[in-house]
LUMFISE-916338 format. One record per residue: z, y, x of N, C-alpha, C in turn; residue in one letter. Coordinates in pm, 1 decimal. Example, Ala and Ser with C-alpha at 12.3 -4.5 7.8 and 13.67 -1.06 7.14 Angstrom:
<pts>
PT | 780.0 | -569.0 | 1319.0 | 780.0 | -450.0 | 1230.0 | 780.0 | -330.0 | 1320.0 | A $
PT | 708.0 | -225.0 | 1285.0 | 714.0 | -106.0 | 1367.0 | 787.0 | 3.0 | 1290.0 | S $
</pts>
This chain:
<pts>
PT | 4961.0 | 5252.3 | -3674.1 | 5071.0 | 5135.9 | -3640.7 | 5073.8 | 5121.1 | -3512.9 | M $
PT | 5206.5 | 5100.0 | -3455.8 | 5198.4 | 5028.8 | -3292.7 | 5189.9 | 4881.2 | -3329.6 | V $
PT | 5072.7 | 4851.5 | -3204.8 | 5069.5 | 4691.5 | -3240.8 | 5173.9 | 4611.3 | -3160.8 | P $
PT | 5194.3 | 4538.5 | -3242.7 | 5324.1 | 4443.5 | -3214.6 | 5275.0 | 4343.7 | -3104.4 | I $
PT | 5175.9 | 4328.4 | -3059.9 | 5115.7 | 4238.9 | -2968.7 | 5089.2 | 4300.0 | -2831.0 | S $
PT | 5137.4 | 4424.4 | -2820.5 | 5089.8 | 4492.5 | -2701.4 | 5209.9 | 4484.1 | -2633.2 | S $
PT | 5245.8 | 4503.2 | -2505.9 | 5348.5 | 4498.7 | -2384.6 | 5488.3 | 4582.8 | -2445.2 | G $
PT | 5590.1 | 4548.1 | -2348.4 | 5698.4 | 4631.7 | -2379.6 | 5691.9 | 4778.1 | -2304.1 | W $
PT | 5645.5 | 4785.9 | -2185.1 | 5671.9 | 4888.5 | -2099.6 | 5519.7 | 4947.9 | -2008.6 | A $
PT | 5457.9 | 4856.1 | -1948.7 | 5358.7 | 4896.1 | -1864.6 | 5240.9 | 4860.6 | -1879.0 | D $
PT | 5232.9 | 4768.9 | -1959.8 | 5079.6 | 4735.3 | -1989.1 | 4996.3 | 4836.2 | -2076.2 | E $
PT | 4855.5 | 4805.6 | -2044.6 | 4786.7 | 4922.4 | -2137.3 | 4794.3 | 4889.9 | -2253.5 | P $
PT | 4797.9 | 4984.6 | -2333.9 | 4826.4 | 4998.9 | -2459.1 | 4965.3 | 4967.3 | -2543.6 | G $
PT | 5057.3 | 4987.5 | -2423.8 | 5198.9 | 5007.3 | -2486.9 | 5250.2 | 5131.7 | -2461.9 | A $
PT | 5192.1 | 5236.0 | -2436.5 | 5212.6 | 5366.5 | -2403.3 | 5311.5 | 5415.9 | -2550.7 | V $
PT | 5277.3 | 5371.1 | -2683.9 | 5354.2 | 5390.1 | -2759.3 | 5487.4 | 5357.6 | -2794.1 | A $
PT | 5540.9 | 5250.8 | -2696.3 | 5670.7 | 5199.4 | -2683.2 | 5770.6 | 5286.1 | -2610.8 | W $
PT | 5873.1 | 5295.4 | -2660.8 | 5968.3 | 5366.2 | -2545.0 | 6001.9 | 5250.2 | -2453.3 | P $
PT | 6063.5 | 5262.4 | -2331.3 | 6080.4 | 5186.5 | -2228.0 | 6210.2 | 5105.3 | -2241.4 | R $
PT | 6226.6 | 4964.0 | -2301.7 | 6333.7 | 4922.6 | -2346.7 | 6410.7 | 4847.7 | -2240.9 | L $
PT | 6508.3 | 4831.9 | -2251.9 | 6609.9 | 4778.3 | -2163.7 | 6606.1 | 4624.1 | -2148.1 | D $
PT | 6605.7 | 4561.5 | -2042.0 | 6559.4 | 4422.5 | -2030.4 | 6679.4 | 4335.5 | -2120.9 | P $
PT | 6793.3 | 4374.3 | -2137.7 | 6845.6 | 4308.4 | -2250.4 | 6810.6 | 4270.9 | -2383.5 | E $
PT | 6771.3 | 4378.1 | -2435.7 | 6674.4 | 4412.3 | -2553.9 | 6551.2 | 4337.5 | -2570.0 | L $
PT | 6484.7 | 4332.4 | -2464.9 | 6387.8 | 4244.1 | -2471.8 | 6413.7 | 4119.6 | -2453.0 | I $
PT | 6494.4 | 4077.4 | -2382.6 | 6510.5 | 3902.2 | -2374.7 | 6586.9 | 3873.0 | -2521.5 | S $
PT | 6663.3 | 3955.4 | -2542.5 | 6715.1 | 3897.4 | -2690.7 | 6611.6 | 3903.1 | -2816.4 | H $
PT | 6490.2 | 3988.8 | -2795.0 | 6388.5 | 3981.9 | -2890.7 | 6337.0 | 3829.3 | -2852.2 | G $
PT | 6299.5 | 3808.1 | -2747.5 | 6206.7 | 3702.4 | -2713.9 | 6284.6 | 3557.3 | -2747.9 | R $
PT | 6412.4 | 3552.3 | -2743.8 | 6483.7 | 3449.2 | -2759.5 | 6505.9 | 3417.6 | -2914.8 | R $
PT | 6508.3 | 3543.5 | -2974.8 | 6508.6 | 3527.3 | -3149.4 | 6371.4 | 3490.6 | -3190.3 | V $
PT | 6250.8 | 3542.1 | -3109.0 | 6117.7 | 3493.4 | -3184.0 | 6111.3 | 3356.2 | -3131.8 | A $
PT | 6165.0 | 3287.0 | -3013.0 | 6135.4 | 3147.1 | -3020.0 | 6226.1 | 3080.7 | -3129.5 | V $
PT | 6336.5 | 3104.2 | -3157.0 | 6417.3 | 3046.7 | -3234.6 | 6341.1 | 3023.0 | -3401.1 | L $
PT | 6278.9 | 3154.8 | -3420.5 | 6251.0 | 3221.0 | -3554.2 | 6120.3 | 3118.0 | -3572.2 | V $
PT | 6029.7 | 3087.3 | -3461.1 | 5907.2 | 3015.8 | -3440.5 | 5935.2 | 2856.9 | -3502.4 | S $
PT | 6061.9 | 2799.6 | -3469.3 | 6094.9 | 2668.9 | -3461.4 | 6150.9 | 2663.1 | -3640.6 | Q $
PT | 6238.6 | 2761.6 | -3675.1 | 6279.8 | 2790.8 | -3809.5 | 6161.9 | 2779.7 | -3896.6 | L $
PT | 6059.8 | 2882.8 | -3870.7 | 5911.7 | 2877.4 | -3964.8 | 5843.8 | 2731.8 | -3970.2 | C $
PT | 5834.4 | 2665.8 | -3869.4 | 5789.3 | 2528.4 | -3834.5 | 5859.2 | 2399.7 | -3931.7 | V $
PT | 6003.7 | 2427.6 | -3932.3 | 6055.0 | 2346.3 | -4026.0 | 6078.7 | 2363.9 | -4157.4 | E $
PT | 6057.5 | 2552.8 | -4200.9 | 6050.4 | 2551.0 | -4305.3 | 5905.5 | 2526.5 | -4366.5 | L $
PT | 5796.3 | 2513.2 | -4304.5 | 5670.9 | 2465.3 | -4375.6 | 5587.1 | 2583.4 | -4356.6 | G $
PT | 5627.5 | 2685.6 | -4291.3 | 5542.3 | 2826.2 | -4289.2 | 5405.5 | 2783.6 | -4216.0 | V $
PT | 5298.5 | 2795.6 | -4278.4 | 5186.1 | 2822.0 | -4178.1 | 5190.7 | 2848.6 | -4050.1 | G $
PT | 5069.0 | 2817.1 | -3995.0 | 5064.4 | 2854.7 | -3838.6 | 5029.3 | 3019.4 | -3818.5 | M $
PT | 4944.2 | 3066.9 | -3903.6 | 4924.2 | 3217.8 | -3894.6 | 5035.9 | 3311.8 | -3929.1 | A $
PT | 5124.0 | 3282.9 | -4041.4 | 5232.1 | 3319.6 | -4100.1 | 5362.3 | 3324.4 | -3965.9 | S $
PT | 5339.8 | 3176.9 | -3939.0 | 5460.9 | 3171.9 | -3799.5 | 5446.3 | 3261.0 | -3691.5 | T $
PT | 5310.8 | 3267.4 | -3626.6 | 5291.6 | 3355.2 | -3532.6 | 5332.0 | 3495.4 | -3577.4 | R $
PT | 5294.7 | 3568.9 | -3705.6 | 5323.0 | 3682.0 | -3723.6 | 5472.3 | 3710.5 | -3749.3 | A $
PT | 5540.4 | 3612.6 | -3808.4 | 5692.2 | 3631.0 | -3818.3 | 5738.0 | 3647.4 | -3680.2 | I $
PT | 5703.5 | 3540.6 | -3568.7 | 5769.1 | 3558.7 | -3442.1 | 5751.6 | 3654.6 | -3360.8 | A $
PT | 5624.2 | 3745.0 | -3413.4 | 5593.3 | 3838.7 | -3319.1 | 5671.8 | 3971.4 | -3371.4 | E $
PT | 5692.6 | 3947.1 | -3514.7 | 5785.8 | 4067.4 | -3592.9 | 5921.8 | 4054.0 | -3525.6 | A $
PT | 5964.6 | 3900.5 | -3513.0 | 6107.4 | 3898.0 | -3455.3 | 6122.2 | 3969.9 | -3326.5 | A $
PT | 6019.7 | 3966.8 | -3239.2 | 6051.8 | 3996.0 | -3110.4 | 6060.9 | 4165.4 | -3083.7 | A $
PT | 6041.5 | 4214.0 | -3207.2 | 6067.4 | 4374.0 | -3193.5 | 6165.8 | 4421.3 | -3300.1 | T $
PT | 6248.1 | 4322.4 | -3361.9 | 6327.5 | 4370.0 | -3460.0 | 6438.9 | 4461.4 | -3436.8 | H $
PT | 6472.5 | 4450.5 | -3309.0 | 6591.1 | 4547.5 | -3248.9 | 6554.6 | 4672.8 | -3190.1 | D $
PT | 6387.2 | 4685.0 | -3191.6 | 6372.5 | 4796.6 | -3096.4 | 6411.4 | 4955.7 | -3144.2 | V $
PT | 6477.6 | 4965.6 | -3253.4 | 6537.6 | 5093.8 | -3304.4 | 6666.4 | 5112.9 | -3224.7 | G $
PT | 6719.6 | 4999.0 | -3156.0 | 6853.2 | 5015.2 | -3074.2 | 6855.8 | 5138.7 | -2983.8 | K $
PT | 6698.4 | 5136.1 | -2917.6 | 6662.3 | 5231.3 | -2843.8 | 6708.1 | 5363.9 | -2864.6 | H $
PT | 6735.9 | 5402.7 | -2983.9 | 6770.2 | 5549.2 | -3006.5 | 6916.2 | 5549.5 | -3049.5 | F $
PT | 6986.8 | 5450.9 | -3020.4 | 7122.5 | 5452.6 | -3029.5 | 7189.7 | 5473.6 | -2896.7 | V $
PT | 7284.7 | 5551.3 | -2877.7 | 7366.8 | 5538.4 | -2744.9 | 7411.9 | 5430.1 | -2670.1 | P $
PT | 7379.7 | 5407.4 | -2564.6 | 7410.6 | 5280.4 | -2483.3 | 7582.4 | 5281.5 | -2485.0 | R $
PT | 7642.4 | 5403.3 | -2492.6 | 7815.8 | 5405.5 | -2473.3 | 7870.0 | 5360.1 | -2600.7 | D $
PT | 7774.7 | 5333.4 | -2698.9 | 7809.6 | 5278.4 | -2847.0 | 7778.6 | 5152.0 | -2862.9 | I $
PT | 7660.5 | 5106.4 | -2819.7 | 7609.2 | 4978.7 | -2836.4 | 7694.2 | 4907.9 | -2728.8 | L $
PT | 7734.1 | 4955.8 | -2621.1 | 7833.6 | 4876.8 | -2518.6 | 7983.4 | 4884.6 | -2510.5 | D $
PT | 7997.1 | 4952.0 | -2615.4 | 8159.2 | 4977.5 | -2612.5 | 8247.5 | 4840.5 | -2633.0 | S $
PT | 8344.1 | 4840.2 | -2554.1 | 8443.3 | 4691.2 | -2562.2 | 8545.1 | 4723.5 | -2659.5 | P $
PT | 8557.9 | 4833.8 | -2729.0 | 8632.0 | 4841.4 | -2855.5 | 8579.4 | 4824.2 | -2956.0 | R $
PT | 8622.3 | 4838.6 | -3089.7 | 8592.2 | 4830.5 | -3233.0 | 8547.2 | 4977.9 | -3247.8 | S $
PT | 8442.6 | 4937.3 | -3308.1 | 8365.4 | 5100.6 | -3331.2 | 8419.4 | 5180.7 | -3438.2 | L $
PT | 8407.6 | 5306.9 | -3438.5 | 8489.7 | 5354.8 | -3570.2 | 8377.5 | 5370.7 | -3689.6 | T $
PT | 8418.6 | 5394.7 | -3792.7 | 8309.7 | 5409.9 | -3917.9 | 8170.2 | 5506.3 | -3846.4 | P $
PT | 8213.2 | 5613.2 | -3803.6 | 8087.9 | 5702.6 | -3793.8 | 8007.7 | 5642.3 | -3695.4 | M $
PT | 8029.9 | 5582.8 | -3593.4 | 7981.6 | 5498.8 | -3483.0 | 7905.8 | 5370.7 | -3544.2 | E $
PT | 7969.4 | 5296.6 | -3634.6 | 7930.8 | 5191.9 | -3681.3 | 7791.4 | 5241.0 | -3775.3 | M $
PT | 7816.1 | 5327.6 | -3842.6 | 7683.6 | 5419.4 | -3923.2 | 7572.1 | 5464.5 | -3811.4 | A $
PT | 7608.0 | 5482.8 | -3701.4 | 7522.1 | 5523.1 | -3625.2 | 7424.0 | 5403.0 | -3590.2 | C $
PT | 7504.6 | 5304.1 | -3536.2 | 7434.4 | 5182.9 | -3538.3 | 7364.2 | 5111.5 | -3602.7 | V $
PT | 7388.9 | 5139.8 | -3741.2 | 7277.6 | 5084.4 | -3830.9 | 7177.6 | 5145.9 | -3867.2 | Q $
PT | 7190.0 | 5276.7 | -3821.2 | 7038.3 | 5364.1 | -3845.5 | 6925.0 | 5290.9 | -3728.3 | Q $
PT | 6971.4 | 5187.3 | -3670.8 | 6884.4 | 5140.3 | -3582.1 | 6772.9 | 5043.8 | -3654.9 | H $
PT | 6803.7 | 5015.6 | -3787.4 | 6718.4 | 4927.4 | -3871.3 | 6610.9 | 5046.1 | -3893.9 | T $
PT | 6662.5 | 5168.4 | -3950.8 | 6561.6 | 5257.0 | -3993.2 | 6469.4 | 5324.6 | -3880.1 | R $
PT | 6551.4 | 5333.4 | -3779.8 | 6459.7 | 5389.7 | -3645.3 | 6331.4 | 5298.2 | -3625.7 | Y $
PT | 6385.0 | 5156.9 | -3581.8 | 6258.6 | 5073.3 | -3556.6 | 6173.4 | 5030.1 | -3661.5 | G $
PT | 6182.5 | 5050.7 | -3781.7 | 6080.7 | 5055.6 | -3899.3 | 5971.5 | 5175.2 | -3874.7 | A $
PT | 6066.8 | 5303.2 | -3877.7 | 5972.8 | 5437.3 | -3844.7 | 5898.4 | 5402.0 | -3740.9 | V $
PT | 5960.3 | 5369.8 | -3615.3 | 5898.1 | 5376.7 | -3513.3 | 5716.3 | 5233.6 | -3481.2 | L $
PT | 5774.0 | 5122.7 | -3584.3 | 5655.3 | 5050.4 | -3582.8 | 5544.7 | 5069.6 | -3676.3 | L $
PT | 5602.9 | 5158.8 | -3783.2 | 5494.1 | 5167.1 | -3908.0 | 5535.7 | 5312.8 | -3979.9 | D $
PT | 5585.9 | 5394.4 | -3925.5 | 5651.9 | 5489.4 | -4030.6 | 5678.4 | 5458.9 | -4166.9 | N $
PT | 5775.7 | 5338.1 | -4172.8 | 5791.2 | 5303.6 | -4318.0 | 5816.6 | 5361.8 | -4410.5 | A $
PT | 5801.4 | 5344.0 | -4553.4 | 5836.3 | 5416.4 | -4632.9 | 5997.3 | 5395.8 | -4693.8 | P $
PT | 6080.5 | 5482.1 | -4780.8 | 6170.7 | 5439.1 | -4800.0 | 6188.6 | 5333.3 | -4855.6 | A $
PT | 6101.8 | 5266.0 | -4960.7 | 6083.8 | 5145.6 | -5019.2 | 6035.2 | 5048.7 | -4943.6 | N $
PT | 6098.0 | 4935.6 | -4899.5 | 6041.4 | 4855.4 | -4778.3 | 5913.6 | 4757.6 | -4876.1 | P $
PT | 5943.2 | 4748.1 | -5007.1 | 5829.1 | 4678.8 | -5086.1 | 5704.5 | 4731.9 | -5067.2 | A $
PT | 5712.3 | 4875.3 | -5028.1 | 5596.1 | 4981.9 | -5043.7 | 5510.5 | 4933.6 | -4906.0 | D $
PT | 5577.1 | 4874.9 | -4792.5 | 5516.7 | 4831.0 | -4650.6 | 5444.2 | 4702.5 | -4630.7 | S $
PT | 5329.2 | 4710.8 | -4570.5 | 5265.0 | 4590.2 | -4583.9 | 5295.2 | 4534.1 | -4404.4 | S $
PT | 5337.3 | 4607.1 | -4333.7 | 5367.0 | 4598.3 | -4190.9 | 5487.6 | 4480.8 | -4180.7 | N $
PT | 5461.0 | 4387.5 | -4106.7 | 5574.9 | 4266.8 | -4120.4 | 5659.8 | 4330.1 | -4010.5 | L $
PT | 5599.6 | 4387.2 | -3884.4 | 5735.6 | 4403.4 | -3798.0 | 5799.4 | 4514.3 | -3846.9 | A $
PT | 5745.7 | 4614.2 | -3908.8 | 5835.7 | 4704.7 | -3978.4 | 5929.8 | 4652.9 | -4093.2 | S $
PT | 5876.1 | 4585.1 | -4155.6 | 5972.0 | 4541.2 | -4265.5 | 6106.8 | 4438.8 | -4186.1 | I $
PT | 6070.7 | 4337.8 | -4102.9 | 6155.6 | 4286.5 | -4018.2 | 6273.4 | 4371.6 | -3966.3 | V $
PT | 6195.0 | 4462.0 | -3901.5 | 6307.4 | 4586.6 | -3846.3 | 6386.3 | 4636.5 | -3932.6 | A $
PT | 6344.6 | 4673.0 | -4047.7 | 6421.6 | 4741.9 | -4150.3 | 6545.7 | 4658.6 | -4219.0 | L $
PT | 6514.2 | 4530.1 | -4249.2 | 6582.3 | 4466.2 | -4321.0 | 6636.3 | 4325.1 | -4293.7 | L $
PT | 6648.3 | 4340.6 | -4127.4 | 6671.3 | 4198.8 | -4070.5 | 6853.9 | 4201.7 | -4071.1 | H $
PT | 6903.3 | 4316.3 | -4115.7 | 7058.4 | 4313.8 | -4159.5 | 7069.9 | 4277.2 | -4276.2 | H $
PT | 7008.5 | 4290.9 | -4374.1 | 7044.4 | 4253.0 | -4500.5 | 7108.9 | 4060.7 | -4509.1 | E $
PT | 7183.0 | 4113.3 | -4628.7 | 7271.5 | 3961.3 | -4647.1 | 7215.2 | 3907.7 | -4776.9 | R $
PT | 7223.5 | 3757.4 | -4765.1 | 7189.2 | 3701.2 | -4888.0 | 7270.2 | 3727.8 | -5010.0 | W $
PT | 7424.4 | 3789.2 | -4984.9 | 7509.2 | 3781.6 | -5093.1 | 7478.3 | 3946.6 | -5118.0 | D $
PT | 7430.2 | 4013.9 | -5070.5 | 7378.2 | 4144.9 | -5112.2 | 7511.9 | 4272.5 | -5053.8 | G $
PT | 7549.5 | 4184.7 | -4932.7 | 7685.2 | 4288.8 | -4863.3 | 7587.9 | 4362.4 | -4744.7 | S $
PT | 7467.8 | 4330.1 | -4705.3 | 7410.1 | 4361.6 | -4597.6 | 7373.1 | 4528.0 | -4593.6 | G $
PT | 7267.2 | 4555.8 | -4488.8 | 7225.2 | 4676.6 | -4499.7 | 7111.1 | 4674.2 | -4467.1 | Y $
PT | 7028.7 | 4812.5 | -4470.3 | 7037.2 | 4927.8 | -4542.5 | 7056.6 | 4938.3 | -4668.9 | P $
PT | 6979.4 | 4831.6 | -4764.6 | 6967.5 | 4842.9 | -4910.6 | 7068.7 | 4794.1 | -4961.1 | Y $
PT | 7119.9 | 4680.3 | -4941.6 | 7210.1 | 4595.5 | -5014.3 | 7116.0 | 4485.6 | -5073.7 | G $
PT | 7028.5 | 4465.4 | -5041.5 | 6936.6 | 4380.9 | -5110.7 | 7008.9 | 4246.2 | -5151.8 | L $
PT | 6963.4 | 4164.0 | -5254.5 | 7057.8 | 4045.5 | -5283.0 | 6948.4 | 3920.1 | -5278.3 | L $
PT | 6977.3 | 3838.1 | -5217.6 | 6906.5 | 3688.8 | -5259.7 | 6765.7 | 3711.7 | -5211.6 | G $
PT | 6657.9 | 3652.9 | -5293.5 | 6540.7 | 3656.8 | -5297.4 | 6456.0 | 3803.2 | -5281.9 | K $
PT | 6587.1 | 3881.0 | -5313.8 | 6492.9 | 4068.1 | -5322.0 | 6462.6 | 4091.8 | -5158.6 | E $
PT | 6548.2 | 4001.6 | -5052.0 | 6519.5 | 3998.3 | -4923.1 | 6379.1 | 3930.3 | -4892.8 | I $
PT | 6273.8 | 3988.9 | -4823.5 | 6175.3 | 3929.2 | -4802.9 | 6208.4 | 3798.1 | -4705.4 | P $
PT | 6135.4 | 3673.6 | -4708.6 | 6162.4 | 3561.2 | -4662.8 | 6168.0 | 3594.0 | -4494.2 | V $
PT | 6061.6 | 3679.7 | -4433.2 | 6062.9 | 3701.0 | -4320.8 | 6175.6 | 3763.0 | -4262.5 | C $
PT | 6261.1 | 3836.0 | -4328.1 | 6406.1 | 3912.7 | -4270.7 | 6478.1 | 3822.9 | -4276.6 | A $
PT | 6470.4 | 3725.5 | -4396.1 | 6595.2 | 3607.3 | -4384.7 | 6580.4 | 3534.9 | -4272.0 | R $
PT | 6458.9 | 3475.6 | -4228.2 | 6483.5 | 3410.5 | -4134.5 | 6518.4 | 3465.4 | -4000.9 | I $
PT | 6461.3 | 3597.4 | -3958.6 | 6512.7 | 3647.9 | -3858.6 | 6678.6 | 3681.6 | -3845.4 | V $
PT | 6706.2 | 3696.1 | -3948.4 | 6846.1 | 3721.4 | -3969.5 | 6921.9 | 3601.7 | -3930.7 | A $
PT | 6912.1 | 3478.5 | -3943.8 | 6975.6 | 3405.7 | -3903.6 | 6973.7 | 3370.8 | -3746.3 | L $
PT | 6814.5 | 3351.8 | -3698.0 | 6808.9 | 3352.5 | -3570.5 | 6883.9 | 3468.1 | -3467.9 | A $
PT | 6860.2 | 3634.4 | -3526.2 | 6912.1 | 3730.9 | -3491.5 | 7081.8 | 3682.1 | -3462.1 | D $
PT | 7160.1 | 3621.9 | -3555.6 | 7306.5 | 3608.6 | -3556.3 | 7327.9 | 3530.3 | -3475.9 | V $
PT | 7236.9 | 3403.7 | -3454.7 | 7272.2 | 3270.9 | -3380.2 | 7268.7 | 3325.3 | -3241.3 | F $
PT | 7159.3 | 3400.2 | -3199.9 | 7148.8 | 3443.4 | -3061.8 | 7259.9 | 3547.0 | -3022.9 | D $
PT | 7282.8 | 3620.5 | -3091.1 | 7414.3 | 3717.1 | -3076.0 | 7545.6 | 3676.8 | -3025.0 | A $
PT | 7565.8 | 3546.2 | -3126.8 | 7687.6 | 3491.4 | -3100.0 | 7710.8 | 3381.5 | -2977.1 | L $
PT | 7609.9 | 3335.7 | -2929.5 | 7566.7 | 3282.7 | -2826.9 | 7549.3 | 3352.4 | -2707.7 | R $
PT | 7572.9 | 3484.8 | -2726.9 | 7566.6 | 3563.1 | -2586.8 | 7661.3 | 3674.7 | -2585.5 | T $
PT | 7724.5 | 3690.1 | -2445.8 | 7820.4 | 3779.1 | -2382.4 | 7771.4 | 3937.3 | -2445.7 | R $
PT | 7875.3 | 4007.4 | -2461.7 | 7856.5 | 4139.8 | -2485.4 | 8019.2 | 4201.3 | -2427.2 | R $
PT | 8033.2 | 4340.6 | -2393.1 | 8144.8 | 4357.7 | -2331.2 | 8254.8 | 4368.1 | -2445.3 | P $
PT | 8227.8 | 4350.5 | -2562.4 | 8347.2 | 4366.6 | -2668.2 | 8348.8 | 4218.4 | -2720.4 | Y $
PT | 8301.4 | 4082.7 | -2651.8 | 8286.0 | 3959.7 | -2698.0 | 8250.2 | 3872.5 | -2607.5 | K $
PT | 8328.6 | 3763.5 | -2577.7 | 8266.7 | 3638.3 | -2495.5 | 8134.3 | 3589.0 | -2568.0 | P $
PT | 8049.8 | 3504.3 | -2512.9 | 7982.4 | 3403.0 | -2565.5 | 8035.7 | 3305.8 | -2650.9 | A $
PT | 8002.4 | 3278.2 | -2787.5 | 8047.8 | 3181.6 | -2862.7 | 7987.3 | 3033.3 | -2792.0 | W $
PT | 8090.5 | 2919.0 | -2815.6 | 7977.3 | 2798.4 | -2794.5 | 7908.0 | 2724.3 | -2881.1 | S $
PT | 7775.6 | 2671.2 | -2879.3 | 7700.0 | 2633.9 | -2976.3 | 7769.6 | 2551.6 | -3086.5 | H $
PT | 7875.4 | 2476.8 | -3058.9 | 7933.4 | 2431.3 | -3205.1 | 8014.4 | 2521.9 | -3285.1 | D $
PT | 8049.1 | 2608.9 | -3204.6 | 8129.0 | 2730.0 | -3301.5 | 8032.9 | 2820.7 | -3395.0 | V $
PT | 7943.7 | 2847.7 | -3300.4 | 7869.0 | 2946.4 | -3369.9 | 7789.2 | 2889.0 | -3505.6 | T $
PT | 7760.1 | 2726.8 | -3478.0 | 7693.1 | 2657.9 | -3579.0 | 7817.2 | 2647.5 | -3714.2 | L $
PT | 7945.3 | 2609.6 | -3670.4 | 8050.1 | 2633.6 | -3769.9 | 8042.8 | 2758.1 | -3852.7 | T $
PT | 8011.8 | 2852.9 | -3791.6 | 8000.0 | 3031.2 | -3827.1 | 7895.5 | 3005.7 | -3934.6 | Y $
PT | 7769.2 | 2967.0 | -3900.0 | 7662.8 | 2994.7 | -3962.4 | 7687.8 | 2886.3 | -4102.6 | I $
PT | 7743.0 | 2742.3 | -4097.5 | 7739.2 | 2650.7 | -4219.9 | 7824.6 | 2773.0 | -4282.1 | L $
PT | 7925.9 | 2831.6 | -4224.7 | 8016.5 | 2883.3 | -4358.7 | 7950.0 | 2986.9 | -4410.0 | D $
PT | 7863.6 | 3060.2 | -4351.6 | 7744.6 | 3160.7 | -4375.0 | 7673.0 | 3133.0 | -4495.0 | Q $
PT | 7639.7 | 2995.2 | -4513.1 | 7548.6 | 2925.9 | -4592.3 | 7541.2 | 3037.2 | -4716.1 | R $
PT | 7461.0 | 3082.1 | -4798.8 | 7486.0 | 3132.3 | -4919.0 | 7552.1 | 3276.4 | -4922.9 | G $
PT | 7625.5 | 3306.2 | -4817.2 | 7665.6 | 3449.4 | -4809.1 | 7595.2 | 3547.2 | -4745.9 | R $
PT | 7571.0 | 3503.2 | -4593.3 | 7521.5 | 3589.2 | -4494.5 | 7377.2 | 3558.6 | -4483.2 | H $
PT | 7331.2 | 3415.0 | -4506.7 | 7225.1 | 3360.9 | -4513.0 | 7176.7 | 3281.1 | -4614.6 | F $
PT | 7045.2 | 3275.4 | -4634.8 | 6972.6 | 3207.7 | -4752.2 | 7006.1 | 3054.2 | -4695.9 | D $
PT | 7040.5 | 2998.8 | -4772.3 | 7105.3 | 2843.0 | -4806.7 | 6962.1 | 2736.5 | -4717.1 | P $
PT | 6859.0 | 2786.4 | -4781.6 | 6726.8 | 2730.7 | -4727.3 | 6724.8 | 2743.6 | -4580.5 | G $
PT | 6746.5 | 2872.9 | -4525.1 | 6721.3 | 2908.4 | -4367.2 | 6810.8 | 2784.7 | -4294.2 | C $
PT | 6937.2 | 2819.7 | -4364.4 | 7067.6 | 2725.9 | -4293.4 | 7017.6 | 2588.2 | -4299.4 | V $
PT | 6957.4 | 2559.5 | -4394.2 | 6949.3 | 2379.3 | -4361.1 | 6808.7 | 2372.8 | -4293.0 | D $
PT | 6732.1 | 2444.9 | -4306.5 | 6598.8 | 2439.6 | -4150.7 | 6698.6 | 2454.3 | -4026.8 | A $
PT | 6789.5 | 2549.5 | -4007.0 | 6834.3 | 2526.2 | -3913.4 | 6943.1 | 2425.9 | -3869.9 | F $
PT | 6992.4 | 2318.1 | -3930.7 | 7058.3 | 2237.8 | -3943.7 | 6995.5 | 2099.1 | -3882.7 | L $
PT | 6870.9 | 2122.0 | -3931.7 | 6754.3 | 2025.6 | -3904.6 | 6683.7 | 2003.4 | -3742.8 | A $
PT | 6711.7 | 2154.8 | -3681.8 | 6666.9 | 2174.4 | -3567.1 | 6772.9 | 2203.7 | -3459.8 | I $
PT | 6892.4 | 2206.5 | -3512.6 | 6990.8 | 2272.5 | -3407.0 | 7003.8 | 2196.1 | -3324.6 | E $
PT | 6987.9 | 2046.5 | -3298.3 | 6997.6 | 1960.3 | -3171.2 | 6903.5 | 2007.1 | -3072.0 | S $
PT | 6779.9 | 2044.8 | -3098.1 | 6685.2 | 2079.8 | -3030.7 | 6738.4 | 2218.5 | -2948.6 | N $
PT | 6784.1 | 2306.8 | -3052.5 | 6844.1 | 2456.5 | -3002.2 | 6944.3 | 2446.9 | -2879.6 | V $
PT | 7068.1 | 2356.9 | -2911.8 | 7160.8 | 2352.9 | -2835.2 | 7153.9 | 2390.0 | -2698.0 | A $
PT | 7054.2 | 2335.3 | -2626.9 | 7008.9 | 2347.4 | -2486.8 | 6934.3 | 2448.5 | -2446.9 | G $
PT | 6888.3 | 2543.6 | -2559.5 | 6780.2 | 2627.2 | -2520.2 | 6829.6 | 2750.9 | -2466.0 | C $
PT | 6987.9 | 2769.6 | -2468.0 | 7070.4 | 2879.1 | -2445.1 | 7123.9 | 2874.6 | -2298.1 | W $
PT | 7082.6 | 2926.9 | -2165.1 | 7139.7 | 2882.3 | -2065.8 | 7250.7 | 3018.0 | -2035.3 | T $
PT | 7338.2 | 2993.6 | -1938.3 | 7440.5 | 3076.3 | -1875.6 | 7370.5 | 3214.9 | -1876.9 | P $
PT | 7247.8 | 3208.7 | -1827.1 | 7199.9 | 3354.1 | -1797.4 | 7163.9 | 3415.0 | -1933.2 | A $
PT | 7132.9 | 3330.3 | -2043.4 | 7100.7 | 3422.0 | -2151.9 | 7215.9 | 3420.9 | -2232.9 | D $
PT | 7324.0 | 3382.8 | -2180.3 | 7467.9 | 3405.7 | -2273.6 | 7523.2 | 3518.9 | -2197.9 | E $
PT | 7452.5 | 3565.4 | -2124.8 | 7518.8 | 3725.4 | -2041.3 | 7496.0 | 3841.9 | -2135.8 | A $
PT | 7393.8 | 3827.8 | -2218.8 | 7397.9 | 3940.9 | -2316.4 | 7321.6 | 3919.5 | -2423.7 | F $
PT | 7325.9 | 4012.7 | -2522.4 | 7283.0 | 4037.8 | -2659.8 | 7369.8 | 4146.9 | -2704.5 | A $
PT | 7340.7 | 4159.3 | -2869.7 | 7397.9 | 4267.8 | -2945.2 | 7413.2 | 4208.3 | -3063.5 | D $
PT | 7550.1 | 4201.5 | -3105.8 | 7560.8 | 4150.5 | -3249.2 | 7582.7 | 4273.5 | -3361.2 | T $
PT | 7565.2 | 4384.3 | -3289.4 | 7557.3 | 4477.3 | -3413.3 | 7434.8 | 4503.8 | -3491.3 | R $
</pts>
């Protein structure tokens, strides 16, 4: 297993990682910060909070294997291109732990989060279409934090959304995209989160 506490590029012990681009690293770090706050609000223990936050930092590592011209395309993706993007969850899980076909068989939190952070509460997500509490709670928490950061940042195909517009979207997706409990926890901390995304942060992330 690749240690999730190791560095991203040049630190000793990081040789198993691909050299990730700065945008992907920064997105992971911001998501990890928000995940930590959500975990505290949800009453997750300190050790588990740290573990989930560390897993959140690597949730999109599989995008290293998706062509940049697809990730950065300013147009809508074709069905084939979208299918390619969606494979990043499997790529990341394999990189982190050679994840089995059944995520329930994996004990590696980072691998589980990489594999399942695009599952949706209503069962419409990928790669498995898991429904509600079939989705591990760690992936439910990361899913909300991932979308929040993705919407609050600019990409070639979309402008950055304001905090208020993003908040409205998250509320609308309560019980659809997101676990209602995670949305309620986010509402409790959102005033603290509002000022954490700077114009520099808003310059990049990936919603796909």
